[in-house]
C-alpha positions as CSV (number, residue, x, y, z in Angstrom):
1,M,-15.2,-15.1,16.1
2,D,-12.5,-15.1,13.6
3,K,-9.0,-13.6,14.2
4,T,-7.8,-11.0,12.2
5,V,-4.1,-11.7,11.4
6,V,-1.8,-8.7,10.9
7,S,1.8,-8.4,10.3
8,L,4.4,-5.5,11.4
9,S,8.3,-5.1,9.8
10,Q,10.8,-2.8,9.7
11,Y,11.2,-0.9,6.7
12,K,14.2,-1.4,5.0
13,K,14.1,-1.9,1.5
14,S,11.7,-0.7,-1.4
15,P,9.5,-2.5,-2.3
16,D,10.8,-5.7,-0.7
17,S,9.7,-4.5,2.8
18,L,6.1,-3.9,1.9
19,I,5.9,-7.4,0.1
20,E,7.4,-9.0,3.1
21,T,4.8,-7.4,5.1
22,I,2.0,-8.4,2.9
23,S,3.2,-12.1,2.8
24,L,3.7,-12.3,6.5
25,C,-0.2,-12.0,7.1
26,N,-1.2,-13.7,3.6
27,G,-2.5,-10.4,2.5
28,L,-3.3,-11.3,-1.1
29,E,-4.4,-14.9,-0.7
30,D,-8.3,-14.0,-0.9
31,L,-7.7,-11.7,-4.1
32,N,-8.5,-13.0,-7.4
33,V,-5.8,-11.3,-10.0
34,E,-9.3,-10.7,-12.3
35,D,-10.7,-8.6,-9.2
36,Q,-10.4,-4.7,-9.4
37,V,-8.3,-3.2,-7.0
38,F,-8.9,0.3,-5.6
39,I,-6.3,2.3,-4.1
40,K,-7.1,5.3,-2.2
41,P,-4.4,6.4,0.0
42,N,-4.7,9.4,2.5
43,L,-3.2,12.8,1.8
44,V,0.0,11.6,0.0
45,G,3.1,13.6,0.9
46,Y,5.9,14.4,-0.9
47,G,8.4,14.9,1.9
48,T,9.9,18.0,0.3
49,I,7.0,19.8,-0.2
50,F,5.1,19.4,3.0
51,P,7.0,18.5,6.6
52,M,6.0,15.1,7.4
53,P,3.7,14.9,10.6
54,L,4.8,13.0,13.5
55,Y,2.1,10.3,13.3
56,G,0.6,8.4,10.1
57,I,-1.6,11.0,8.5
58,F,0.4,11.1,5.2
59,T,0.7,8.1,2.5
60,T,3.9,8.4,1.1
61,T,4.5,8.5,-2.9
62,R,6.8,5.4,-2.4
63,L,4.6,3.6,-0.3
64,V,1.9,3.8,-3.0
65,E,4.4,2.9,-5.6
66,D,5.7,-0.3,-3.8
67,M,1.8,-1.2,-3.2
68,I,1.3,-1.3,-6.9
69,I,4.5,-3.0,-7.6
70,A,3.4,-5.8,-5.1
71,L,0.0,-6.0,-6.7
72,K,1.5,-6.0,-10.3
73,D,3.9,-8.6,-9.2
74,Y,1.1,-10.8,-7.8
75,G,-0.3,-10.9,-11.3
76,Q,-3.2,-8.2,-10.6
77,K,-4.7,-7.0,-13.8
78,G,-7.1,-4.0,-12.7
79,L,-5.8,-1.4,-10.6
80,L,-7.3,1.9,-9.8
81,L,-5.6,4.9,-8.1
82,V,-7.8,7.5,-6.9
83,K,-6.8,10.6,-5.0
84,D,-8.9,13.5,-3.4
85,L,-10.0,16.5,-5.4
86,Y,-9.1,19.5,-3.8
87,I,-10.2,23.1,-4.9
């Protein structure tokens, strides 16, 4: 059985904290820069519009931006950010 590697780090500075966390678990090692990356965050919260819940329901816009920055710094060419459509 393969072991899954995870990493946990404290958020200190954007986007460095996310990049450090990804690096600790070699999170991009199997990603080819020619691959298309599909990012589908959970409900994106803006903080000032919606009250932040006690437990991780929202993905903050800061985290989404940091992930895009990390992928672009890695050299990723194809990114697709998808958000739910609520009517």
